[in-house]
C-alpha positions in Angstrom: -28.3 87.3 -108.8 -24.6 87.3 -108.8 -22.0 87.0 -106.2 -18.9 87.4 -107.6 -17.7 91.1 -108.6 -18.2 92.0 -112.2 -14.5 92.1 -113.6 -12.8 91.7 -116.8 -11.0 88.3 -115.2 -14.4 86.9 -114.1 -15.7 87.9 -117.5 -13.1 86.1 -119.1 -13.3 83.1 -116.9 -17.0 82.7 -117.8 -16.4 82.9 -121.4 -13.5 80.2 -121.0 -16.2 77.8 -119.0 -18.8 78.3 -121.3 -16.4 77.3 -124.6 -15.4 74.1 -122.6 -18.9 73.3 -121.3 -20.3 73.7 -124.6 -17.5 72.7 -126.6 -18.4 75.6 -129.0 -17.4 79.0 -129.8 -19.4 81.5 -127.3 -19.9 85.2 -128.1 -20.6 86.6 -124.9 -21.6 90.4 -124.5 -22.4 92.8 -122.0 -25.7 94.7 -122.4 -23.7 98.0 -122.8 -21.7 96.6 -125.8 -24.3 95.7 -127.8 -25.1 98.3 -130.7 -28.9 99.3 -130.6 -28.8 98.7 -134.1 -28.0 95.3 -133.9 -30.0 94.5 -131.0 -33.2 93.1 -132.5 -31.2 90.8 -135.0 -28.8 89.5 -132.1 -31.9 88.8 -130.0 -33.7 86.7 -132.7 -30.5 84.5 -132.8 -29.8 84.6 -129.0 -29.7 81.0 -127.3 -30.9 81.4 -123.8 -29.7 79.0 -121.4 
């Protein structure tokens, strides 16, 4: 699926890229960083691209 290693630098680069691409604030999370209590709410609001 992804060819780049998962690193903090790549994560931040992706975040900046998406902000620039969409010209909007982007909340980027890893699956493990999302609280199980918040997951249903977030999944209702997520915009899949």
